[in-house]
N, C-alpha and C positions, 0 to 999 in steps of 0.2 A: 626404301622409308622400309623400318622393321615395323611389324603387328602389332598392334595395339591390347595389351593386355585384358583380357574380359573375367569376369567371374560370374560366376550362377548365384542369383540370392531367388528366398520364394516370397512372392508376394500377393494379394488378391487380387482381382477386378473384379469390376460388375459388366455385364455384357446385358440387354434389355430384362435388367431390373432383377441379375441371377449373381449372385455372387461368390464365385469360387477363387480356390489356389489354385496356383502356379509357379511354375519353375524356369526362370526364366536367364538367360544371359544377357547381361549390362557389363562398361565398359569396365575395368577396373584404374582407377583413379589416382596417382600417389596422391598426398593431401600438401599442395604445396599454395601459398596467396595467388600465386601466378605475377601479369604483369600489371603494377600499378596504371602507367597507358590507357590500359581497356578497364578500367574497372570506373562502373557508373557515380560510385559512393565510398569506396578505399581508396583515404588518400586527399577525399577533397577537404571541402567547410564544412558541416555537417551542424543545422544548429542543432543545439540539444531536442530532445523530443520531448522533455520533461518540462523544456523552457516556458511556454505558456502559462503553466499551471502555477511554474514560482512567482510569474510577474503581478499573477492574478491574486494571489492565495490561496488558491487552489493544491498544493501541494503540503500536504502534513507532513511536519515536524512532529519531532515528539512534545516538543511544546500544548504542538493544537491539540494533543487527543485529548477528548473529551467524554468520559463517559460516566451514564447514573448512579448518583450515589456517592465520588470518586470526591475521595480527602485528600490535604496538602500534608505534607513530611516534610519535617526541618528538622537539623542537625542542629544539637551542643557540642562545641567546640573548644579544645583546650586551649587556654588564654597563657600558658606556659610552653617554652620550646621545652621542657625534661620537667615532669613532675611523677610523684604515686598520687595516684588515685586513693583516700580513707575510706570518703563513704559517699554515696549519691541517693538524695533523698531529696525523692519526684512528687510526692505524694500531692503538694497543693497543684502542681501539676496536672495528675491527672482527678484532680475536684471542678477544676476548670471547666465550664460547660462547653460543650463542644469541642473538648479531644475527646479522641476513642481508640486511641493507642500510644503506650509508653514504651520506650525500650532502655535499659539503664546496663546491661549487662555488654559492653564493646570493647573495654579496654581497660586493664585496672594501673595502668602506666602508658603515659605518654611523653613523646622523645618528637616532638615539634605543634612550635603554635600551629592550628586547626586542624589538630588532628582528632577524632569521633570518640566522643565520648556517649551522649545518646543521644536519641532521638524522638521524635513525635508525632503523630500524625491526628490530624483535626479538620474542621468543616471549612476554616479558609485558611490561607498562608497568615494572616494577620492574628487570628487565635492559636497558630503555632506556630510564630514567632513566641508573643505573649507566654505563654506556657515554658517555649525554652528557661523564658526570666524566672519562673517558679522554680527550674529542678537546682536546687543545693546540692552545691558539689565541697567536700572539702580535701584542696591539695598539699602536697607534701613537695613544693618546686625543689629541685633537684639541680648540682651544677650542671650547666651548656656550656655548645659553643658554636656558632652558627658561620664562623668564618673557616674557609680553609687554614689563613695562614696559622691563627690563631692556632685551629686543631690539630696541627703538627709539630707547635712546640710540646716537646719533652713534659711537661707540667700541665699541656690542657686534659678538659672533665674528660674520658672517658665514652662517648655516647655510646659502646653496646657490651661495656665491662672490661673490651679486651684494648687491643691498638689501634687508635683512630685512622692510621697510615694503611693499608693493604699492599699488596702485588708487588712492582718493580722488577718484577721478573727480567733478565735482562735478555736485549735478543739482537744480537751480534752477529755478520757478516764479515768475511772479506780480513785485511790488516788497517783499522781505525788510525791508531797508533802511528803505525810507518807514513800512512796513506797524508797524517796531519801534518808533518815531518819534513817533506819534500821539501827540497828547495824552491821547487819549480809553481807553486801552489800562492794561491792568496786567502786567507780565512779568514770569516767572520762570525762573530759570535755576537750574541742577543737573546732580551726573556722576552717575548713574547704572552700577550694574556687575553682572552676573551672569559665574559662574564656569564654566571648563569641567566638563561630566559626564559621568559611561560611563555606558553603557546598560544593565547589569549585567540583561541576558537570564538567564531562568530558566533558560535551556535551552544550554549553550555553545557554542561555536564551534565545529564540526567536519566530516568523509565517514568516506566507510566506500569506499575504489576497488579493486574486483576488475577484472583481464584477462581478458577470452576472447579471444587471440589476436590481433588488433590493435585487439578492440574496448573500450570501455571502460563500466564501471559504477560510476555514483559512488550511493552513498544519500548526502546531502548537507542539514543547516539549512539552508536556506538563503529567500530571500523572492522569488527569481527561479531557476527550475531549469530555463530559459533561456538564462538569465544565466549561472551557471555551468556549462553547457552549451560553449556559444559558448566563454568563457573560457579553459577545460579544453584545445577545441579549438588555439584559438587559441597558447596558450604550449606544448602539446605537439607540434605539426606534422603535425597527425589533422584531415579530414575531423570538419565535426561531427557526420552521417548517423553517424558511432562511437564517437559518444558517448551513454551514456540515464544521466540523473538522476534520482532518485526523489527525493519529499521528502513521505512520509505523513504525517507530523506534524512540527508546530515548537513551539519554546516561546520564540517571542517573536523580534524581530526588531530593531524601531522602527530599522531604518536601518542598521544595521550588517553585513547578510547580501544583498548582492545580487547578490555575485559571488564566483567560487573564491574569492579573494583568493590569498595566500601560500600558507596552507596547504592549500589546496586540490591544488594544482599539487604540492607536497610529496609530497601523501600520492599525489595519484597514478604520480608519478617511483619515491617507493619500494616503491610496491607492482610497477612496470613491474621495478624493479632485483630485489629480492628475490622475482621471480614469484611470485609469494602477493596473498592480498589482506591491506590494512590496512587500520588505524581508528585514525583520530587524531583527540581530539577537543582541544581547550584546554581546559588549566586556569586556577582561577579570578582569579591574578594573570595571568596570561597575557590576558586578559580585556582587563583593567585594561591591560596595558599596550602592547599589538600591536592591538585592534579596532577602535579609531577612537574617538570620542568629538565630543559635541557641544557644539559649540566655544563658547568662553566671549567676553563684550562685553564693553566700556565706552565709554560715550558722555556724549559734553557737549552738554545740550541747555537751548534758550533757544526756551521757548512765548508764547504774545502774544496775549490775549483783550481782547474791549469791557467798559468796566464793566458792560455788559446780560449778559456770557455768552458771545459770540459768537466760536469762534475766528477767528483772523487770522492766523498766521504764526506758521512755525517753522525752527530752523534749528538743529542737529545735523550732532557730528562724534564717529563713533563709531570702536572700533578691534576687531578682531576675532581671537581665537584661532586662527589656522588651521593651527600648525604645521607638520610639515613638508610639507603640503599647501597648499588653499586652504579658499574655502568660505563664509567665515563670515559672508557678508553676513545684514544683519536689514533689514526691509521699515517705515523708516521715512521720518515719522511714520506710525503703527500705524491702523485703522480709520476718525477720523476725516476728514472730506476738507478740507483747510487749504488755502486760498489763497494764500498766502504763503510755498514751503519752497524751503530752501533743508539740502542735507546734500552729506556727505563722508564713505565709508566707507572705512578699510583692512585690508586682511589682513598680519597679522604673524606672521610667520617664527620656529618656534622648534623646539628639539631634544624636543620630546618626541611625535613620532609627528604620522599627517596627521588633520586631524577629518573626521568623519560626519555625516549625514545622521542628526538624531535626532528622532524622532515630531514634527513639526511644525517643520521645521528653521528657525531663526530667528526663526518665532513666541513662540514662549515669552520667548525676551528680549527681543522689540518689547514684546508687549505687560507685561513689567515693566515696560520706561523710560515708554512711554506713559503708562501707565498710574499710575501713579507720577505722573509729572512734571502729569496732570490735576488727580488729588484735591488735590497741591498748591496748582494752580493755582485750582481750586477752594476752598480755603478762605484764601488771597489775598486770594480777590473776594468773600470771604463767602456763598459759595452753599454749597447741598446737592451734590457729587459729582453725587451721580443725578440731578439734577433739570441739572446740567449736559454732564450724558449726554447726557440725554433733548434737549435744544439741537441738539446739536451733530453727533449722530446721525441723519440723515434713513433710516436703513436700518429700511423696515417693520414685518420678524421681529423684529428686533430690539429694537425700540420696545414690540413688543407682551411680550416677553419680559423687557426690565426690568422692567416692571408689575408681571407675574408675581413672577419670582425675589421685587424686592421685598418682594408680598404676605405670601410662602412665607417669607424670612430674617422680617420683623416690623422691619423699615426705620426702623421710626416709631418704631423702639427704639434705634438709635444716637444719640452722643453729640452733641448738635446745637453742640457747641464740641468740638473733638480735643482728650483725656487729659481733660476733667472727669472724667470718670465714680469714683464715688467708690472708698474700698477698699486694700487694699493690692495686692487683686488685680479686673485695671480689665480690661470688658468694651468687644470694639469691633466695628462690621461695617463692612464693605468689600463695593467689588464692582469687578468689570472685566471685557471681553469679549473675543469674537474672532472672526476669518473664517478660514474653507478654501476652497480652489477644491470639490476633492470632485468634479471631473468625470471622466469617463473618456477612451474614446479605441477607434481600430478596434482590429484585431489578433488580438480571440482568439474564436476556429474550435474552437466545442462541439460533441460531438455527443450526437444523444439515441437511443437504437433500440428500439424496442419488440418485445418475440421472440412466437410464435404463445401462449406458451402464457403470456405477462401480465405474464414478467416487462417489465421498466423501465430502463434507464442511460443516464446523462449523463455522457460524458467529456470534460477538459477539462485543458490542461496549466499549470492554474492552480494556485497553495499555499494553505494557510488556515494561516494564521500563530498561527493560536489566534482568531481573528476571529469563527469560524463561517464559513467558504466553503460548505461543501460541507452544511449543512444549509437555506441559505437556492437556493444552485444546487439540492437536491431539491425543496424547497417550492416554485419556478419552475414544474415541469415537472406536478410534485403540482397545483398549481393549476390547470394548462392543462386537462389529465387529465383531472380529477375525480377524483384517489386523496388519498389517504392519504402523505404525507412520507414512512413509513417501506416502501413501496412503492414508492421508487426507489430506485435506488442511485447513487451519484453516485460517481465514481472521477477524483480528481484527482490530482495532486501526479508526474506523471511524462511527460517530454519525451516515450513512445510516444505518449500521448494527442495530440489538437490542442494548437496554438501558444495561448497565452495570453500574457500583457506580465508581467513581474516586481513585485511588488506593495507599492506604497510610493506616500504621497501621496497616502493617500487611494482610489486609482483602482479600486482590484480593484473594487468592485462596479459602478459608474456602468461600469466596459469589458465584464468579466463579465456583470452581470446580463441586460442587452439582449439581449445574443447568445446565451445559454440561452431567454431569452423566445423569438429567432426560432425557435429551434432546439425547443421544443414547441408550435412555433403552428405549425410546418412541420407536425410529427409528428401533430400533432390533426387537422390538415388533411387528412392521406392516412390515419387512419384512418377519421374521417366521412367521406369519400368513397368506402372499402368497405362502411363500415357502413346508411349512406345507396343503395346497389346491393342490400343485402342486404333491407334493412328496405323498400324502394319506397318511402324516401321525401326531401321535397325538404333537401340536406343542412342546408339552413338551419336547421332544424329539429333537428337532433338535438342532448343536451344529453348531456355527458359530467358527472356530480358520483355522489357516492357511492360510486363503485368501480358505475355502473352507463353505462350508454348505452342512451336512450332517445328514442323519438321526440317532441316537444314536443305534448302534446296526443290522443297514443294511449299510453293505458299496456298497453295490449296489445301491442303494439311496442317491447321490450324485452331485453337483453339485459345478463348478465354482461359484468363487462368481461374474461375469457378467454374469455368467447364471444365476443365481439366482436373480440377477441384473435386467434382461431381463424382463424378466415377469412382472417387474412394470407398464407398458403399458407408455407414454409418458409423465406422470403427475412425475412417481418417487414417493418419500418421502421426505416429509418438516414435520417438528413437532418442535415446541421451545419447552425448558425446565423450567421448574422455581424452584426456591430454595428450597432445603430440607434440613430443623433444624439437622434431621438425620444425616445425613451425616456430617455435621464438628464439629469439637470441639473444645478447648479455655481453655486458660490458661496453653503457651506452660514454660516448665525449661528448664534452661541450668547454666551452670558453666565454667571454665576457671581458667587453672594452670598455670604461668608464672615463665620463668626462666629467669636470670637476669646475666651479669656483671655490675661492677662500677666501673671504673677509679678511687681510692680517689686522684689521684695526680692530674685529669685532670677534673672529675665534670662529664664524660662523662658516659653517660647508653644506653648501649648493652643488646634488649632483646635476647634472647640466644632459647629461645624454647615458645611456647605459644600450648597448649593442651587447644583443648575448643569443648566442649560433647553439644550438645544440640539435646533437641525433637520437634516437630512439628506431632506426634498423627502420623498416615499414611501415609506414604514419597510417592507422586507423581513421583518424579524424583529426585534417587538420585545425581547426577552430582551434578545439579540445588544446593542442599540443601550444599554439600561443599562450591559451590563457593559464596553461599551468609557468608556462615560460612567465608571463606580465605578473602571475602570484607569486612566484618564486623569487622573481625578481625585487620585487617590494618587500618581501619578509626578510632578502638579503640588504638591504636599504635601512630596515630596520635595527638589522641586527648593528652595521655599520654604524649608524648615527645614534639611535636614540637606545632600545632597551638594555636594561640592566637590575638586576634584581637586588635593593636596598635594607638590610636589615642591621640594625639595634645592637653592640652586640651587646649594650648593659640589660634591654628586656629581652633582646632572641623575639624579637618583631620585627616582622616584611614593612619595612616603611612607605613601602609603594602598593601596596595591595589590591590595587585601583583604575582604571583605564582613564585618570586625572595625573596623579603622578608617574604613572608606568609610563614612559612614556612612546609613542607611536603614529609613525608618519600617516600625517592626513593630505587630504590633496594637493596643496602647495607644498608638500616636499615632493611629491614627485616628477621625476625627468621625464623627458622622453625617451622611451621603450619599444629598441623596435628588433623585436620578436624573428628570429630568423630558424626558421627549422630547416636543420641538414640534411637533405635527402642522401643517407646511405642506402645501395643498393643490395641489400643483406639478402634481400625476401622475406626477412624475419621480423615479428612483433619482439619491442622488449619497451617495460614500462619505462617511464620518464619523470614522473612526477616530483619525484628528486632532486633528482643534478641542478634546474636551474637558481636554486637557493644557495647553491655551494660555494659558487666563487666571487660571490657582488659585493659580500663585504673583503674581502683582500684587493677585489679591483680595486674598490673605492679608496681604499688606504693606498693604494701606489699611487693612485691618482694622486692625495694628498702630495705627498709624498713630492710626487715629478712638481705639484707647483709650488709646494713653498721652501722644495728644500731637506725639510724634519721628518724623523719619523715616528710618526704615533705608537708606539709598540701597543699599547691595547685601545681594545673598543668599548664602551661607543666612544668616538670621532667626538666631543664634543667643545667646545667654542674654547671650556677653561683649560681643558688638553691643548690645543693648537695653541693659544695664547701663550703658556708656558713652554712648549715647545719652543717660540719664539722669542721667549724669554721677555714678554711682555708683560709675564706677573711675576 
């Protein structure tokens, strides 16, 4: 048996009230998560540590922040999709009793309905609204365009002065033309489209800003407290060290809450001018108009496979709706390795605001396009679409997930010929898959502290978007120290704590968890060093479990947790962790199966069941992973059947900028969701917040095709589209 590696560390010990520094030898343990079977917490279903606070209302969200003398901010927004501002007269607003600050220098040209024009702070929200009505703005309307189709026309108004269509650089490998010309191939061509979608965060965007001299404190609903800090500092011309950002709890971001944004800078400026704290929370119409959206895309595709079902060629030309920004790219072809590929993707500028990342940016769109084409090609080949995927997807995890999902959904019940289900209400089954990175990176610097009274806390400037970050941070430390999760206090969401990056792209877990693990290991190492000196045993024989510190094989040499911590002296233990790449993985795989009912007389689609299978490497909190699957499937179902942003081409206005006309699923629309966490024995953690949303719409679309035998090429799949496909309207 190889001899265990050791290292020498300096530590302090307290004997008979006297504290002195000593150097001792301790095991040099390689960082690893260990066997999940031997873990008390990790991999189990752990209730949220903040759950009671949330259900009782004790948890403080940004809207809950109340400060003495606090004012309320409101923003005047453009009613025009494109206009030059000739003048702004805010004199009457400034005279209104209760108005404490007015800002009018935000922009001289607006490029979408809802862009910020002016702002006020007042003693109440109603006074602030009244003040906005008193601000007189003279606009010079300019030409505009709000749909990508119109924006692509040569005569369309220019959004930025140059061309509306950008990009289009070809990406090519293999010999595409020769592959399509082969005599033994079957070719399918079609156009598929996905509309732009709103984020619809449960908690709106907003901040509370308070100045203390030349220093700013901002409570923000954000995915990145340090991003907000740096953006505010830059916009206000002050050092980042003068800005503190706090986000105790937040109700979702999905890619729309990375920075301070316009409302953040406005809130801070209003607070400065007024000399009082200001709360500025957006309303639902503002959320729809001015906080970004997931870009839509239309793709003309051509796909080919040999007659025995081997994919050999893909060609696509796609156009994404980038609004006044860009970034509408999608990863085509998706999932499946195709030897011969030619793609061109274009961003199309329109006067509808800037697009933003939306949960798994580009992937749900790519999945719908690719997986629809896969099913259509399988239909032409006369192949079972699941067998077609098994033949063309070499990923071993998805191979296992496909087979498991097929068993759980009852794939043998699918219509052998699409559309041949009997009756008016027809059932169908569909499948689609997903891939996501889920890896992390360096930067997180958590601190673990053990005090002489036995209290344990971990501090880190990350944020919990509602995904359970606090809980797994506490669980990692509790696992390492042999404690109950409730004995570890996880303090996050404050730039006064150690740095951590923004939460997006499912990178948080793989970035934060390894660093917390390293900090917890370092804290354990120091505690063990002190206890081993006290018990006069080899540090390698110390066991931390069930709130006790015991010498292996010697039950009389045992201390309670508090007794062990009392040996630490007044200083206790405080250590900082750094990210360890060996503890994180990437490349998570998933697939989903959908069962639907389609009423061929009304066109209504009812999703009966979704079987969603997802891997994420080592599972930290199984309950939280299942929760993310449920949430992702819900958003994917909304994308499939309900969501679309509608604009009037004559006025440039969004027609459904509220939660009445912008349709989302309710409780009666929800199917039975079977969430299966696939245990992938990599021994490393990966993020998985994004991937559960990716394949849902595609799986539902394929299930509808299996039910009625007609392809709905564009989302959402509305009753009108179903009836049109069936030739009934």
